[in-house]
PyMOL commands that place a pseudoatom at each C-alpha (Angstrom):
pseudoatom trace, name=CA, resn=MET, resi=1, chain=A, elem=C, hetatm=0, pos=[89.858, 101.570, 124.222]
pseudoatom trace, name=CA, resn=SER, resi=2, chain=A, elem=C, hetatm=0, pos=[93.499, 100.321, 125.613]
pseudoatom trace, name=CA, resn=LYS, resi=3, chain=A, elem=C, hetatm=0, pos=[96.082, 101.510, 123.025]
pseudoatom trace, name=CA, resn=VAL, resi=4, chain=A, elem=C, hetatm=0, pos=[96.628, 98.055, 120.970]
pseudoatom trace, name=CA, resn=GLU, resi=5, chain=A, elem=C, hetatm=0, pos=[93.013, 98.056, 120.265]
pseudoatom trace, name=CA, resn=ARG, resi=6, chain=A, elem=C, hetatm=0, pos=[93.516, 101.434, 119.148]
pseudoatom trace, name=CA, resn=ILE, resi=7, chain=A, elem=C, hetatm=0, pos=[97.016, 100.437, 117.050]
pseudoatom trace, name=CA, resn=LYS, resi=8, chain=A, elem=C, hetatm=0, pos=[94.784, 97.396, 115.538]
pseudoatom trace, name=CA, resn=ALA, resi=9, chain=A, elem=C, hetatm=0, pos=[92.120, 99.155, 114.579]
pseudoatom trace, name=CA, resn=ILE, resi=10, chain=A, elem=C, hetatm=0, pos=[94.036, 102.313, 113.174]
pseudoatom trace, name=CA, resn=ARG, resi=11, chain=A, elem=C, hetatm=0, pos=[96.072, 99.715, 110.674]
pseudoatom trace, name=CA, resn=LYS, resi=12, chain=A, elem=C, hetatm=0, pos=[92.875, 97.693, 110.030]
pseudoatom trace, name=CA, resn=GLN, resi=13, chain=A, elem=C, hetatm=0, pos=[92.451, 100.705, 107.900]
pseudoatom trace, name=CA, resn=ALA, resi=14, chain=A, elem=C, hetatm=0, pos=[96.389, 100.278, 106.264]
pseudoatom trace, name=CA, resn=ARG, resi=15, chain=A, elem=C, hetatm=0, pos=[95.478, 96.842, 105.146]
pseudoatom trace, name=CA, resn=ILE, resi=16, chain=A, elem=C, hetatm=0, pos=[91.545, 98.135, 103.246]
pseudoatom trace, name=CA, resn=TRP, resi=17, chain=A, elem=C, hetatm=0, pos=[94.148, 100.764, 101.664]
pseudoatom trace, name=CA, resn=MET, resi=18, chain=A, elem=C, hetatm=0, pos=[96.377, 98.047, 100.369]
pseudoatom trace, name=CA, resn=LEU, resi=19, chain=A, elem=C, hetatm=0, pos=[93.261, 96.136, 99.221]
pseudoatom trace, name=CA, resn=THR, resi=20, chain=A, elem=C, hetatm=0, pos=[92.373, 99.180, 97.130]
pseudoatom trace, name=CA, resn=HIS, resi=21, chain=A, elem=C, hetatm=0, pos=[96.313, 99.962, 95.795]
pseudoatom trace, name=CA, resn=ASP, resi=22, chain=A, elem=C, hetatm=0, pos=[96.447, 96.325, 94.889]
pseudoatom trace, name=CA, resn=ILE, resi=23, chain=A, elem=C, hetatm=0, pos=[98.861, 95.739, 97.536]
pseudoatom trace, name=CA, resn=ARG, resi=24, chain=A, elem=C, hetatm=0, pos=[99.593, 92.634, 99.063]
pseudoatom trace, name=CA, resn=SER, resi=25, chain=A, elem=C, hetatm=0, pos=[101.507, 91.541, 101.866]
pseudoatom trace, name=CA, resn=VAL, resi=26, chain=A, elem=C, hetatm=0, pos=[103.704, 89.345, 100.369]
pseudoatom trace, name=CA, resn=ASP, resi=27, chain=A, elem=C, hetatm=0, pos=[104.502, 91.906, 98.033]
pseudoatom trace, name=CA, resn=VAL, resi=28, chain=A, elem=C, hetatm=0, pos=[105.670, 94.081, 100.755]
pseudoatom trace, name=CA, resn=LEU, resi=29, chain=A, elem=C, hetatm=0, pos=[107.622, 90.780, 101.936]
pseudoatom trace, name=CA, resn=ASN, resi=30, chain=A, elem=C, hetatm=0, pos=[109.200, 90.646, 98.576]
pseudoatom trace, name=CA, resn=ALA, resi=31, chain=A, elem=C, hetatm=0, pos=[109.955, 94.141, 97.598]
pseudoatom trace, name=CA, resn=LEU, resi=32, chain=A, elem=C, hetatm=0, pos=[111.947, 94.677, 101.629]
pseudoatom trace, name=CA, resn=ARG, resi=33, chain=A, elem=C, hetatm=0, pos=[113.633, 91.019, 100.488]
pseudoatom trace, name=CA, resn=MET, resi=34, chain=A, elem=C, hetatm=0, pos=[112.529, 89.621, 103.950]
pseudoatom trace, name=CA, resn=LYS, resi=35, chain=A, elem=C, hetatm=0, pos=[112.195, 86.266, 104.536]
pseudoatom trace, name=CA, resn=SER, resi=36, chain=A, elem=C, hetatm=0, pos=[109.621, 86.205, 107.647]
pseudoatom trace, name=CA, resn=HIS, resi=37, chain=A, elem=C, hetatm=0, pos=[105.857, 86.718, 106.415]
pseudoatom trace, name=CA, resn=SER, resi=38, chain=A, elem=C, hetatm=0, pos=[105.517, 86.421, 110.020]
pseudoatom trace, name=CA, resn=LEU, resi=39, chain=A, elem=C, hetatm=0, pos=[106.770, 90.065, 110.419]
pseudoatom trace, name=CA, resn=VAL, resi=40, chain=A, elem=C, hetatm=0, pos=[104.762, 92.183, 107.749]
pseudoatom trace, name=CA, resn=ALA, resi=41, chain=A, elem=C, hetatm=0, pos=[101.034, 90.257, 109.501]
pseudoatom trace, name=CA, resn=ASN, resi=42, chain=A, elem=C, hetatm=0, pos=[101.854, 91.087, 112.347]
pseudoatom trace, name=CA, resn=THR, resi=43, chain=A, elem=C, hetatm=0, pos=[102.913, 94.828, 111.708]
pseudoatom trace, name=CA, resn=LEU, resi=44, chain=A, elem=C, hetatm=0, pos=[99.487, 94.870, 109.943]
pseudoatom trace, name=CA, resn=ALA, resi=45, chain=A, elem=C, hetatm=0, pos=[98.078, 93.774, 112.412]
pseudoatom trace, name=CA, resn=GLY, resi=46, chain=A, elem=C, hetatm=0, pos=[98.553, 96.194, 114.882]
pseudoatom trace, name=CA, resn=ARG, resi=47, chain=A, elem=C, hetatm=0, pos=[101.521, 93.454, 117.118]
pseudoatom trace, name=CA, resn=GLN, resi=48, chain=A, elem=C, hetatm=0, pos=[104.836, 94.878, 116.034]
pseudoatom trace, name=CA, resn=ASN, resi=49, chain=A, elem=C, hetatm=0, pos=[106.271, 97.630, 114.860]
pseudoatom trace, name=CA, resn=ASN, resi=50, chain=A, elem=C, hetatm=0, pos=[108.588, 96.575, 112.073]
pseudoatom trace, name=CA, resn=ARG, resi=51, chain=A, elem=C, hetatm=0, pos=[109.868, 100.380, 111.034]
pseudoatom trace, name=CA, resn=ARG, resi=52, chain=A, elem=C, hetatm=0, pos=[111.031, 99.273, 107.447]
pseudoatom trace, name=CA, resn=VAL, resi=53, chain=A, elem=C, hetatm=0, pos=[107.703, 97.472, 106.877]
pseudoatom trace, name=CA, resn=LEU, resi=54, chain=A, elem=C, hetatm=0, pos=[105.882, 101.013, 108.304]
pseudoatom trace, name=CA, resn=GLN, resi=55, chain=A, elem=C, hetatm=0, pos=[108.287, 102.840, 105.958]
pseudoatom trace, name=CA, resn=TYR, resi=56, chain=A, elem=C, hetatm=0, pos=[107.377, 100.429, 102.960]
pseudoatom trace, name=CA, resn=LEU, resi=57, chain=A, elem=C, hetatm=0, pos=[104.195, 101.858, 103.655]
pseudoatom trace, name=CA, resn=LYS, resi=58, chain=A, elem=C, hetatm=0, pos=[104.528, 105.420, 104.099]
pseudoatom trace, name=CA, resn=ASP, resi=59, chain=A, elem=C, hetatm=0, pos=[106.638, 105.855, 100.699]
pseudoatom trace, name=CA, resn=LYS, resi=60, chain=A, elem=C, hetatm=0, pos=[104.189, 104.078, 98.602]
pseudoatom trace, name=CA, resn=GLY, resi=61, chain=A, elem=C, hetatm=0, pos=[101.404, 106.340, 99.825]
pseudoatom trace, name=CA, resn=CYS, resi=62, chain=A, elem=C, hetatm=0, pos=[99.432, 104.981, 102.547]
pseudoatom trace, name=CA, resn=PRO, resi=63, chain=A, elem=C, hetatm=0, pos=[98.622, 108.009, 104.718]
pseudoatom trace, name=CA, resn=VAL, resi=64, chain=A, elem=C, hetatm=0, pos=[100.483, 108.233, 108.052]
pseudoatom trace, name=CA, resn=GLU, resi=65, chain=A, elem=C, hetatm=0, pos=[97.076, 108.429, 110.010]
pseudoatom trace, name=CA, resn=TYR, resi=66, chain=A, elem=C, hetatm=0, pos=[96.727, 104.755, 108.637]
pseudoatom trace, name=CA, resn=LEU, resi=67, chain=A, elem=C, hetatm=0, pos=[99.844, 103.328, 110.523]
pseudoatom trace, name=CA, resn=ALA, resi=68, chain=A, elem=C, hetatm=0, pos=[100.173, 104.156, 114.018]
pseudoatom trace, name=CA, resn=LEU, resi=69, chain=A, elem=C, hetatm=0, pos=[103.598, 105.006, 113.951]
pseudoatom trace, name=CA, resn=PRO, resi=70, chain=A, elem=C, hetatm=0, pos=[105.478, 104.284, 116.050]
pseudoatom trace, name=CA, resn=THR, resi=71, chain=A, elem=C, hetatm=0, pos=[106.925, 107.872, 118.063]
pseudoatom trace, name=CA, resn=ASP, resi=72, chain=A, elem=C, hetatm=0, pos=[110.402, 107.992, 116.788]
pseudoatom trace, name=CA, resn=MET, resi=73, chain=A, elem=C, hetatm=0, pos=[108.866, 107.466, 113.337]
pseudoatom trace, name=CA, resn=GLU, resi=74, chain=A, elem=C, hetatm=0, pos=[106.336, 110.624, 114.305]
pseudoatom trace, name=CA, resn=ARG, resi=75, chain=A, elem=C, hetatm=0, pos=[109.565, 111.965, 115.888]
pseudoatom trace, name=CA, resn=LYS, resi=76, chain=A, elem=C, hetatm=0, pos=[111.772, 112.339, 112.275]
pseudoatom trace, name=CA, resn=LYS, resi=77, chain=A, elem=C, hetatm=0, pos=[108.540, 113.128, 110.487]
pseudoatom trace, name=CA, resn=ILE, resi=78, chain=A, elem=C, hetatm=0, pos=[108.375, 116.790, 112.563]
pseudoatom trace, name=CA, resn=LYS, resi=79, chain=A, elem=C, hetatm=0, pos=[112.054, 117.384, 112.220]
pseudoatom trace, name=CA, resn=ARG, resi=80, chain=A, elem=C, hetatm=0, pos=[111.601, 116.940, 108.240]
pseudoatom trace, name=CA, resn=LYS, resi=81, chain=A, elem=C, hetatm=0, pos=[108.639, 119.307, 108.322]
pseudoatom trace, name=CA, resn=LYS, resi=82, chain=A, elem=C, hetatm=0, pos=[110.731, 121.550, 110.672]
pseudoatom trace, name=CA, resn=LYS, resi=83, chain=A, elem=C, hetatm=0, pos=[113.530, 121.818, 108.094]
pseudoatom trace, name=CA, resn=LEU, resi=84, chain=A, elem=C, hetatm=0, pos=[111.589, 122.192, 105.091]
pseudoatom trace, name=CA, resn=ASN, resi=85, chain=A, elem=C, hetatm=0, pos=[110.180, 125.332, 107.093]
pseudoatom trace, name=CA, resn=LYS, resi=86, chain=A, elem=C, hetatm=0, pos=[113.484, 126.897, 107.653]
pseudoatom trace, name=CA, resn=SER, resi=87, chain=A, elem=C, hetatm=0, pos=[114.490, 126.163, 103.747]
pseudoatom trace, name=CA, resn=GLU, resi=88, chain=A, elem=C, hetatm=0, pos=[111.112, 127.791, 102.568]
pseudoatom trace, name=CA, resn=MET, resi=89, chain=A, elem=C, hetatm=0, pos=[112.305, 130.440, 104.681]
pseudoatom trace, name=CA, resn=LEU, resi=90, chain=A, elem=C, hetatm=0, pos=[115.630, 130.847, 102.445]
for i in range(1, 90): cmd.bond("trace and resi %d" % i, "trace and resi %d" % (i + 1))
show_as sticks, trace
zoom trace
């Protein structure tokens, strides 16, 4: 399975999650005040990585493993965890 196919399969889980939580792609579009529906649709299909769309879904509670986050967003998550662990020690 190629990387693109893997991302598409993972993002399909995100779309299923959206359906079960009554979130439509147009809701994401309106919440982010985006003009182009294709950005949302392409991100959900795994053809693009619009960080605003991915962050919105993450903030709504979509499991990170369903989003196939780009590496730079993954790094931010790891850095935040490290900061939390240091603050917990104090």
